[in-house]
Steps between C-alpha positions, in 0.01 A plus 500: 500500500118546546243588227137578490328336211152516355323178423141488379427831654652423842832613636754261663832566686752240361847389564717244309413131549173595653183288433154668518139440394363748259157516313467247215751559214491342152772237436629167596712384789863570402423809297712804549325845541615867529332704768414875481729687742350806681781561752857366559734531782859399450712548817321824602483645140124533427353537155132552434271547193665556164854492641476132583748298288465183708369178342320228718486158354296230654398135439156337523534219743134378519126592477300448820160581639435691825282400784126463460308809567128433565231770462188404674177700492172431701190677578347397823148341505475510123672167398743685292862403514776508233857348539778576251866439522814578290869448506726774357768398257859598580841463342800410695800678362878512599704821441822376319672826454491878560745684295 
C-alpha cells in the first residue's frame, strides 16, 4: 500500500516501514504522529480527496540538521564582502502503519 501524505506543506510518497527526512516537527524522539493523507493506493484501488479513509501513523526517530549552506556576497574593488551560513532542521520519521 502506498500513500501520499502532507507534512509541513510538502508532499511525500510513503510506504510501510519507510524512513524519511521531513521539515522540522514538534515533538520528542519516540513520539507517535498522525499524518494527513492526500492520496491512497491499495492494490490498484485509488482514493483521492475526501474519499480517503486511510490513516498513516509515524514515529519520530530523531531531529537532525542538514548540510551547511553558505551565502557569500562580494562587490569587487569595494572591500565589501558578507558571509552567512545556515543549517536547516529536519526530523527523521519512520512510517509505522498505513491502514
